[in-house]
Backbone as CSV, one residue per row, in Angstrom:
resi,resn,N_x,N_y,N_z,CA_x,CA_y,CA_z,C_x,C_y,C_z
1,UNK,9.802,-37.342,-17.124,8.641,-36.359,-15.768,9.240,-35.009,-16.027
2,UNK,8.536,-33.983,-16.588,9.135,-32.697,-16.741,9.032,-32.224,-14.879
3,UNK,10.383,-31.252,-14.887,10.273,-30.739,-13.712,10.801,-29.505,-13.865
4,UNK,10.677,-28.429,-13.298,10.703,-26.918,-13.112,11.997,-26.573,-11.968
5,UNK,12.710,-25.155,-12.075,13.545,-24.838,-11.628,12.780,-23.881,-10.652
6,UNK,12.471,-23.433,-9.491,12.313,-22.758,-8.375,13.409,-22.179,-7.691
7,UNK,13.131,-20.871,-7.685,13.687,-20.040,-6.694,12.821,-19.620,-5.451
8,UNK,13.270,-20.372,-4.138,12.669,-20.166,-2.495,13.282,-19.047,-1.997
9,UNK,12.530,-17.839,-1.913,13.076,-17.096,-0.655,12.738,-16.745,0.287
10,UNK,13.248,-16.871,1.833,12.794,-16.834,2.795,13.799,-16.594,4.097
11,UNK,13.393,-15.179,4.813,14.232,-14.878,5.871,14.689,-16.049,6.787
12,UNK,13.245,-16.993,7.562,13.328,-17.730,8.498,13.996,-18.842,7.932
13,UNK,15.514,-18.872,8.973,15.946,-19.530,8.985,15.182,-21.249,9.197
14,UNK,14.790,-21.378,9.785,13.260,-22.555,10.136,12.788,-22.977,9.090
15,UNK,11.649,-21.717,8.982,10.995,-21.979,7.961,11.701,-22.734,6.704
16,UNK,12.651,-21.964,6.441,13.669,-22.211,5.325,14.130,-23.854,5.219
17,UNK,14.697,-24.297,6.067,15.142,-25.542,5.978,13.872,-26.338,6.540
18,UNK,12.615,-25.991,6.964,11.551,-27.316,7.303,10.416,-27.542,5.587
19,UNK,10.414,-26.282,5.107,9.891,-26.048,3.664,10.520,-26.926,2.587
20,UNK,12.079,-26.275,2.783,12.873,-26.914,1.582,12.952,-28.334,1.525
21,UNK,12.642,-29.129,2.536,12.851,-30.144,2.665,11.719,-31.020,2.509
22,UNK,10.515,-30.158,2.511,9.400,-31.014,1.818,9.426,-30.851,0.460
23,UNK,9.727,-29.759,-0.059,9.824,-29.444,-1.646,11.011,-30.236,-2.392
24,UNK,12.170,-30.594,-1.397,12.793,-31.339,-2.055,12.805,-32.627,-1.981
25,UNK,11.955,-33.200,-1.786,11.009,-34.596,-1.760,10.712,-34.855,-3.301
26,UNK,10.253,-33.054,-3.745,9.098,-33.399,-4.832,9.723,-33.603,-6.253
27,UNK,9.785,-34.780,-7.059,10.674,-35.093,-8.187,10.320,-33.529,-9.371
28,UNK,9.243,-32.935,-9.071,9.204,-32.516,-10.130,10.057,-30.608,-10.048
29,UNK,10.160,-30.850,-8.888,11.135,-29.701,-8.666,12.597,-30.021,-8.591
30,UNK,13.154,-28.574,-8.937,14.848,-28.491,-8.589,14.968,-26.951,-7.721
31,UNK,14.916,-27.403,-6.559,15.337,-26.158,-5.603,16.050,-25.099,-5.480
32,UNK,16.138,-24.002,-5.649,17.410,-23.259,-5.185,16.954,-22.212,-4.256
33,UNK,17.479,-22.343,-2.796,17.322,-21.422,-1.871,18.451,-20.437,-1.367
34,UNK,17.862,-19.324,-1.327,18.010,-17.859,-0.576,17.446,-17.318,0.308
35,UNK,18.223,-16.196,1.124,17.242,-15.978,2.291,17.080,-14.406,2.086
36,UNK,17.528,-13.866,0.915,17.126,-12.253,0.989,16.958,-12.012,-0.296
37,UNK,16.567,-10.507,-0.797,16.107,-10.369,-2.330,17.342,-10.321,-3.006
38,UNK,19.077,-9.621,-2.287,19.932,-9.044,-3.125,21.059,-10.868,-3.908
39,UNK,20.202,-11.475,-2.775,20.680,-13.236,-3.415,20.021,-13.839,-4.449
40,UNK,18.837,-13.324,-4.390,17.679,-14.139,-5.219,17.848,-13.175,-6.431
41,UNK,18.093,-12.009,-6.601,18.251,-11.197,-7.830,19.442,-12.284,-8.582
42,UNK,20.670,-12.092,-7.548,21.963,-12.967,-8.471,21.474,-13.753,-8.846
43,UNK,20.720,-14.969,-7.951,20.685,-16.119,-8.810,20.051,-16.054,-10.265
44,UNK,19.201,-14.952,-10.127,18.343,-14.656,-11.596,19.530,-14.341,-12.615
45,UNK,20.279,-13.964,-12.255,21.241,-13.370,-13.391,22.349,-14.845,-13.996
46,UNK,22.304,-15.860,-13.126,23.349,-16.840,-13.642,22.089,-18.107,-13.865
47,UNK,20.765,-18.304,-13.327,20.034,-19.391,-13.755,18.781,-19.154,-14.252
48,UNK,18.181,-19.620,-15.069,17.011,-19.517,-15.476,15.530,-20.304,-14.802
49,UNK,14.751,-20.017,-13.930,13.641,-20.342,-13.031,12.507,-20.399,-13.993
50,UNK,11.658,-21.277,-13.323,10.165,-21.332,-14.007,9.121,-20.471,-13.128
51,UNK,9.830,-20.290,-11.489,8.880,-20.483,-10.569,9.383,-19.991,-9.473
52,UNK,8.609,-19.085,-8.688,9.658,-18.203,-7.270,8.440,-18.177,-6.082
53,UNK,9.022,-18.950,-5.319,8.277,-19.108,-3.974,8.862,-18.063,-3.214
54,UNK,8.043,-17.332,-2.350,8.589,-15.823,-2.012,7.733,-15.463,-0.672
55,UNK,8.614,-15.678,0.495,7.863,-14.589,1.798,7.771,-13.600,1.134
56,UNK,6.867,-12.783,2.010,6.609,-11.772,1.884,7.501,-10.441,2.573
57,UNK,7.694,-10.937,4.072,8.877,-9.738,4.829,9.933,-10.488,4.894
58,UNK,10.955,-9.836,4.241,12.213,-10.551,4.166,13.007,-9.290,4.916
59,UNK,12.875,-8.608,6.126,13.642,-8.325,6.632,13.943,-6.547,6.443
60,UNK,14.344,-6.119,6.921,13.952,-4.747,7.162,15.500,-4.245,6.124
61,UNK,16.334,-5.427,5.767,17.578,-4.954,4.817,17.386,-5.229,3.647
62,UNK,16.077,-5.897,3.291,15.768,-6.097,2.144,14.454,-6.023,1.526
63,UNK,14.269,-5.644,0.325,13.296,-5.328,-0.355,12.048,-6.083,0.125
64,UNK,10.934,-5.739,-0.143,9.933,-6.954,0.130,9.731,-8.188,-0.876
65,UNK,8.908,-8.823,-0.224,8.836,-10.210,-1.531,8.516,-9.825,-2.637
66,UNK,7.305,-8.231,-2.714,6.046,-8.110,-3.445,6.902,-7.747,-4.340
67,UNK,7.897,-6.575,-3.729,8.355,-5.613,-4.253,9.739,-6.513,-5.407
68,UNK,10.168,-7.482,-4.750,10.844,-8.698,-5.598,10.732,-8.914,-6.692
69,UNK,9.056,-9.417,-6.113,8.486,-10.370,-7.345,8.077,-9.122,-8.509
70,UNK,8.158,-8.182,-8.083,7.671,-7.212,-9.157,9.262,-7.142,-10.222
71,UNK,10.467,-7.090,-9.511,11.482,-7.005,-10.051,11.689,-8.519,-10.905
72,UNK,11.548,-9.504,-10.431,11.972,-10.821,-10.981,11.080,-10.348,-12.485
73,UNK,9.651,-10.425,-12.357,8.873,-10.570,-13.528,9.460,-9.300,-14.882
74,UNK,9.950,-8.448,-14.225,10.578,-7.011,-14.999,12.236,-8.317,-15.949
75,UNK,12.382,-9.129,-14.993,13.644,-9.486,-15.776,12.991,-10.955,-16.575
76,UNK,12.116,-11.696,-15.950,11.564,-13.404,-16.617,10.014,-12.821,-16.589
77,UNK,9.321,-12.088,-17.792,7.896,-11.780,-17.601,6.965,-13.589,-17.693
78,UNK,8.060,-14.194,-18.027,7.008,-15.952,-17.767,7.154,-16.384,-16.740
79,UNK,8.073,-16.002,-15.643,8.112,-17.040,-14.735,6.872,-17.030,-13.683
80,UNK,6.153,-17.518,-12.980,5.081,-17.711,-12.541,5.711,-17.337,-10.816
81,UNK,4.573,-16.925,-10.005,5.047,-15.607,-8.600,3.998,-16.698,-7.749
82,UNK,4.669,-17.239,-6.611,3.978,-17.641,-5.388,4.455,-17.218,-4.439
83,UNK,3.245,-16.742,-3.525,3.747,-15.978,-2.532,3.282,-17.195,-1.206
84,UNK,4.154,-17.161,-0.371,4.214,-18.395,0.726,3.729,-17.244,1.867
85,UNK,3.102,-16.975,2.680,3.579,-16.188,3.776,2.509,-15.969,4.453
86,UNK,2.309,-15.313,5.731,1.247,-15.012,6.691,0.371,-13.895,6.084
87,UNK,0.846,-13.151,5.257,0.487,-11.555,5.015,0.160,-11.958,3.022
88,UNK,-0.144,-13.090,3.044,-0.282,-13.527,1.572,-1.517,-12.589,1.046
89,UNK,-2.501,-12.235,1.671,-3.178,-11.554,1.422,-3.177,-10.263,0.865
90,UNK,-1.994,-9.422,1.179,-1.364,-8.067,0.845,-0.858,-8.733,-1.087
91,UNK,-0.893,-9.679,-1.176,0.172,-9.706,-2.289,-1.199,-10.171,-3.433
92,UNK,-2.487,-10.287,-3.294,-3.252,-10.472,-4.166,-3.218,-9.585,-5.243
93,UNK,-3.374,-9.967,-6.546,-3.469,-8.571,-7.645,-4.670,-8.157,-7.922
94,UNK,-4.464,-6.527,-8.170,-5.228,-5.563,-7.704,-5.910,-5.827,-9.411
95,UNK,-5.333,-6.078,-10.380,-5.820,-5.876,-11.629,-5.852,-7.635,-12.351
96,UNK,-6.614,-7.696,-13.106,-6.796,-9.146,-14.128,-6.152,-8.943,-14.888
97,UNK,-5.039,-8.084,-15.650,-4.219,-8.394,-16.544,-3.530,-9.112,-16.793
98,UNK,-3.196,-9.539,-17.803,-2.028,-10.681,-18.150,-0.790,-10.955,-17.107
99,UNK,-0.424,-9.496,-16.660,0.780,-9.062,-16.013,0.943,-10.577,-14.942
100,UNK,-0.550,-10.340,-14.015,-1.163,-11.342,-12.701,-1.067,-12.581,-13.283
101,UNK,-0.976,-13.546,-14.275,-1.062,-14.664,-14.742,-0.095,-15.561,-14.145
102,UNK,-0.250,-16.886,-13.472,0.655,-17.207,-12.643,1.012,-16.359,-11.708
103,UNK,-0.094,-15.822,-10.759,0.647,-14.889,-9.895,-0.471,-15.542,-8.851
104,UNK,0.082,-16.129,-7.758,-0.647,-16.819,-6.871,-0.137,-16.704,-5.167
105,UNK,-1.276,-16.778,-3.745,-0.671,-16.585,-2.798,-1.176,-17.508,-2.088
106,UNK,-0.316,-18.253,-0.945,-0.426,-19.016,-0.124,-0.143,-18.712,1.396
107,UNK,-1.389,-18.981,1.982,-1.442,-18.036,3.442,-0.441,-19.271,4.172
108,UNK,0.677,-19.228,4.980,1.498,-20.055,5.784,0.251,-20.762,7.063
109,UNK,0.516,-22.272,6.599,-0.572,-22.815,7.484,-0.220,-24.020,7.954
110,UNK,-0.216,-24.653,9.062,-0.087,-26.086,9.255,-0.119,-27.125,8.276
111,UNK,-1.350,-27.004,7.827,-1.872,-28.249,7.041,-1.703,-28.149,5.444
112,UNK,-0.937,-27.666,4.827,-0.312,-27.362,3.814,0.842,-28.713,3.407
113,UNK,1.187,-29.119,2.650,1.734,-29.949,2.309,2.845,-29.547,1.445
114,UNK,3.824,-30.815,1.023,4.963,-30.633,-0.071,4.131,-30.453,-1.717
115,UNK,3.427,-31.755,-1.327,2.779,-31.893,-2.617,2.119,-30.837,-3.322
116,UNK,0.947,-30.201,-2.390,0.062,-29.184,-2.715,1.240,-28.064,-2.983
117,UNK,1.761,-27.717,-2.537,3.048,-26.716,-2.801,3.499,-26.554,-4.232
118,UNK,3.830,-27.778,-4.630,4.528,-28.045,-5.784,3.396,-27.839,-6.731
119,UNK,1.889,-28.645,-6.572,1.357,-27.854,-7.525,0.755,-26.731,-8.008
120,UNK,0.941,-25.860,-6.841,0.433,-24.539,-6.853,1.383,-23.423,-7.860
121,UNK,3.211,-24.246,-7.140,3.734,-23.693,-8.170,4.119,-24.288,-9.668
122,UNK,3.759,-25.427,-9.733,3.721,-26.324,-11.623,2.701,-25.419,-12.000
123,UNK,1.579,-25.121,-11.616,0.586,-24.548,-11.969,0.877,-22.784,-12.251
124,UNK,1.655,-21.999,-11.316,1.843,-20.847,-11.698,3.021,-20.872,-12.752
125,UNK,3.534,-21.498,-13.047,4.799,-21.747,-13.746,4.236,-21.552,-15.394
126,UNK,2.605,-22.046,-15.522,2.356,-22.184,-16.700,1.455,-21.174,-16.996
127,UNK,0.952,-20.397,-15.815,0.091,-19.246,-15.320,-1.012,-19.000,-15.175
128,UNK,-1.308,-20.262,-14.506,-2.510,-20.173,-13.584,-2.379,-19.860,-12.407
129,UNK,-3.205,-19.229,-11.853,-3.166,-18.591,-10.653,-3.431,-19.164,-9.240
130,UNK,-3.660,-19.249,-8.322,-4.183,-20.003,-7.022,-4.302,-18.641,-5.935
131,UNK,-5.600,-18.460,-4.911,-5.629,-17.958,-3.944,-5.777,-18.881,-2.827
132,UNK,-4.854,-19.328,-1.944,-5.389,-20.370,-1.010,-5.417,-19.382,0.695
133,UNK,-6.402,-19.514,1.351,-6.390,-19.168,2.069,-5.807,-19.777,3.890
134,UNK,-5.996,-19.400,4.741,-5.137,-19.756,6.185,-6.021,-20.817,6.452
135,UNK,-5.745,-21.837,7.015,-6.661,-22.805,7.758,-7.649,-22.350,8.841
136,UNK,-8.580,-23.219,9.249,-9.105,-22.206,9.935,-8.603,-22.248,11.082
137,UNK,-7.939,-23.184,11.908,-7.844,-22.977,13.603,-6.455,-21.678,13.168
138,UNK,-6.023,-21.496,12.738,-4.990,-20.554,12.502,-5.810,-19.187,12.347
139,UNK,-6.583,-19.112,11.483,-7.603,-18.011,11.555,-8.331,-17.143,12.794
140,UNK,-8.536,-18.451,13.341,-9.064,-17.612,14.981,-8.417,-17.139,15.628
141,UNK,-7.898,-17.910,16.701,-6.990,-17.808,18.124,-5.624,-18.054,17.706
142,UNK,-4.839,-17.543,17.047,-3.643,-17.853,16.886,-3.050,-18.429,18.385
143,UNK,-2.717,-17.300,19.142,-1.951,-17.177,20.299,-2.389,-18.283,21.138
144,UNK,-3.944,-18.979,21.103,-4.513,-19.829,22.127,-3.501,-21.035,22.074
145,UNK,-3.255,-21.278,20.856,-2.488,-22.756,20.569,-0.941,-23.032,21.488
146,UNK,-0.793,-21.736,21.387,0.651,-21.713,22.125,0.347,-21.487,23.692
147,UNK,-0.500,-20.550,24.256,-1.000,-20.591,25.449,-1.744,-22.177,26.320
148,UNK,-2.335,-22.786,25.391,-2.554,-24.251,26.047,-1.360,-24.872,25.927
149,UNK,-0.268,-25.212,25.738,0.703,-25.550,25.875,1.313,-25.485,26.930
150,UNK,2.019,-26.770,27.682,2.472,-26.584,29.301,3.901,-25.765,28.869
151,UNK,4.649,-25.080,29.710,6.052,-24.712,29.919,6.889,-25.800,29.000
152,UNK,6.771,-26.761,29.845,7.701,-28.075,29.035,7.145,-28.198,27.915
153,UNK,6.214,-27.988,27.157,5.959,-28.391,25.559,6.318,-27.523,25.238
154,UNK,6.106,-26.207,25.756,6.631,-24.709,25.132,8.122,-25.228,24.663
155,UNK,8.722,-25.425,25.851,10.504,-25.450,25.708,10.583,-26.697,24.656
156,UNK,10.036,-27.420,24.797,10.041,-28.831,23.519,9.538,-28.570,22.002
157,UNK,8.576,-27.366,21.594,8.992,-26.667,20.624,9.491,-25.712,20.100
158,UNK,10.173,-25.096,21.238,11.284,-24.056,20.843,12.351,-24.902,20.155
159,UNK,12.843,-25.783,20.868,13.869,-26.839,20.227,13.398,-27.388,19.171
160,UNK,12.232,-27.838,18.809,11.695,-28.252,17.361,12.083,-27.431,16.236
161,UNK,11.387,-26.228,16.444,11.355,-25.398,15.800,12.620,-24.656,14.909
162,UNK,13.840,-25.210,16.045,15.333,-24.746,15.833,15.671,-25.815,14.771
163,UNK,14.985,-26.885,14.547,15.649,-28.137,13.761,16.440,-29.321,14.503
164,UNK,15.898,-29.183,15.807,16.573,-30.381,16.895,15.552,-31.444,16.569
165,UNK,15.916,-32.718,16.578,15.557,-33.954,16.931,15.157,-34.386,18.109
166,UNK,14.213,-35.248,18.436,13.760,-35.547,19.602,15.336,-35.837,20.683
167,UNK,16.383,-36.913,19.992,17.048,-37.425,20.760,17.899,-35.715,21.984
168,UNK,18.461,-34.562,20.190,18.911,-33.541,20.853,18.230,-32.196,21.618
169,UNK,16.874,-32.631,21.451,15.808,-31.883,22.191,15.688,-32.423,23.642
170,UNK,15.768,-33.648,24.018,16.001,-34.308,25.615,17.365,-33.857,25.939
171,UNK,18.678,-33.934,25.378,19.764,-33.678,26.028,19.402,-32.131,26.247
172,UNK,19.152,-31.190,25.773,19.184,-29.913,25.950,18.183,-29.330,27.411
173,UNK,17.590,-30.357,27.253,16.342,-30.015,28.285,16.867,-31.015,29.663
174,UNK,17.885,-31.939,29.539,18.271,-32.673,30.673,17.139,-33.874,30.953
175,UNK,15.897,-33.862,29.739,15.130,-35.049,29.952,15.583,-36.297,28.996
176,UNK,14.726,-37.045,29.698,15.090,-38.708,28.910,14.285,-38.224,27.815
177,UNK,14.753,-39.274,26.326,14.054,-39.309,25.411,12.397,-39.558,25.326
178,UNK,12.257,-40.476,26.032,11.033,-41.157,25.793,10.287,-40.417,26.878
179,UNK,10.156,-39.290,27.562,9.786,-38.278,28.151,9.288,-37.349,26.694
180,UNK,10.169,-37.113,26.599,9.997,-35.878,25.268,9.333,-36.670,24.067
181,UNK,8.898,-37.584,23.779,8.242,-38.636,23.150,6.770,-38.547,23.672
182,UNK,6.573,-38.514,24.595,5.526,-38.864,25.579,4.822,-37.076,25.485
183,UNK,5.691,-36.259,25.759,5.243,-35.072,25.725,4.692,-34.408,24.088
184,UNK,5.478,-34.855,23.096,5.086,-34.441,22.060,3.618,-35.097,21.535
185,UNK,3.356,-36.657,21.989,2.098,-37.168,21.544,1.255,-35.918,21.948
186,UNK,1.128,-35.629,23.153,0.290,-34.423,23.975,-0.138,-33.125,22.865
187,UNK,1.255,-32.728,22.720,1.597,-31.583,21.743,0.916,-31.749,20.492
188,UNK,0.885,-33.060,19.538,0.217,-33.214,18.360,-0.961,-33.368,18.756
189,UNK,-1.862,-33.782,19.815,-3.062,-33.436,20.148,-3.685,-32.405,20.017
190,UNK,-2.725,-31.329,20.393,-3.302,-30.177,20.839,-3.010,-29.138,19.629
191,UNK,-2.280,-29.527,18.944,-1.468,-28.519,17.864,-2.506,-29.134,16.380
192,UNK,-2.678,-30.241,16.469,-2.876,-30.958,15.171,-4.221,-32.044,15.743
193,UNK,-5.274,-31.406,15.845,-6.046,-32.290,16.961,-6.846,-33.275,15.646
194,UNK,-7.219,-32.655,14.367,-7.539,-33.505,13.421,-7.025,-33.664,12.125
195,UNK,-5.833,-34.271,12.283,-4.680,-34.486,11.367,-5.708,-35.122,10.064
196,UNK,-5.127,-35.084,8.486,-5.810,-35.180,7.803,-5.015,-36.667,7.491
197,UNK,-5.415,-37.935,6.525,-4.304,-38.910,6.165,-3.296,-38.838,5.674
198,UNK,-1.918,-39.292,6.164,-1.042,-38.738,5.946,-0.292,-37.544,6.408
199,UNK,-0.603,-37.047,7.303,-0.057,-35.559,7.930,1.091,-35.854,8.266
200,UNK,2.165,-34.902,8.174,3.302,-35.380,9.013,2.851,-34.387,9.913
201,UNK,2.861,-34.742,11.084,2.592,-34.518,12.611,3.785,-33.301,12.955
202,UNK,4.809,-33.445,12.816,5.947,-33.331,13.277,6.108,-31.648,12.446
203,UNK,6.296,-31.507,11.413,5.963,-30.325,10.222,4.959,-29.736,10.455
204,UNK,3.803,-30.206,10.571,2.532,-29.467,11.083,2.541,-29.155,12.259
205,UNK,2.844,-29.329,13.510,2.602,-28.820,14.827,3.933,-27.722,14.683
206,UNK,4.703,-27.827,14.124,6.085,-26.756,14.117,5.458,-25.011,13.466
207,UNK,5.162,-25.733,12.452,4.603,-24.187,11.462,3.702,-23.795,12.168
208,UNK,2.415,-24.619,12.925,1.307,-24.033,13.817,1.980,-23.259,14.828
209,UNK,2.932,-23.674,15.497,3.457,-23.412,16.544,4.370,-22.192,16.230
210,UNK,4.798,-22.117,15.505,5.650,-20.686,14.737,4.854,-19.506,14.409
211,UNK,3.987,-20.150,13.962,3.107,-18.757,13.621,2.016,-18.429,14.892
212,UNK,1.893,-19.497,15.488,0.912,-18.700,16.936,2.028,-18.026,18.010
213,UNK,3.055,-18.283,17.964,4.837,-17.774,18.496,4.700,-16.739,18.159
214,UNK,4.253,-15.971,16.851,4.454,-14.800,16.335,3.386,-14.090,16.735
215,UNK,2.381,-14.322,17.235,1.366,-13.579,17.627,1.226,-13.627,19.307
216,UNK,1.553,-14.420,19.759,1.855,-14.558,20.728,3.370,-13.488,21.686
217,UNK,3.820,-13.678,20.913,5.803,-13.367,21.854,6.108,-13.854,22.217
218,UNK,5.766,-15.765,23.025,6.169,-16.401,23.978,7.102,-17.488,23.201
219,UNK,8.030,-17.107,24.133,9.450,-17.771,23.076,9.597,-19.280,23.912
220,UNK,10.169,-20.258,23.233,9.994,-21.382,23.575,11.603,-22.290,24.407
221,UNK,12.336,-21.481,24.537,13.980,-22.217,24.493,14.398,-20.577,25.612
222,UNK,13.968,-19.942,26.246,14.300,-19.232,27.202,15.152,-19.700,28.348
């Protein structure tokens, strides 16, 4: 089985952990993860990559993912570029020149899985481009997803989005684990009302929660 080495750049540690866990399960990928543009460019000096998976907003102390992508292409004109961001629309190419072959965008969405992202990366590595829209529930009113959760459910999602498991969340909130599991069942019905077969409910719920939280400003573990 042919594998490709992928540079993943994401400044949000929670999303970095979630997405890297999904992609590290894919045998076609060798994943290298960093959280800023300086570290990304340093990796490019020492390793050869066939594709890069980039967030667009990498913090005030870093160049943007779009700027980084152009810098990466100057170093390696053949590398596939995939933007994985809630601002993915801003990275769409304005030209159909060869420069933008393998230049793809995926809007962050709770419905995307590791296999799908892997296929987009594999295609980008051979010059094929994709532009994937955000899922419809997130396109509508993302803040409503958070607002429909109870205060206890928001607290639970706040800890899960930091990587806590059910037991650690229960301890942090001084709840019985069975209570947390029961609340998670209710949360999944709110955040993932119509899951496709094989959907990872926890990962999907966390991704949707984080996106909705960014719009609403409501925090989950105050």
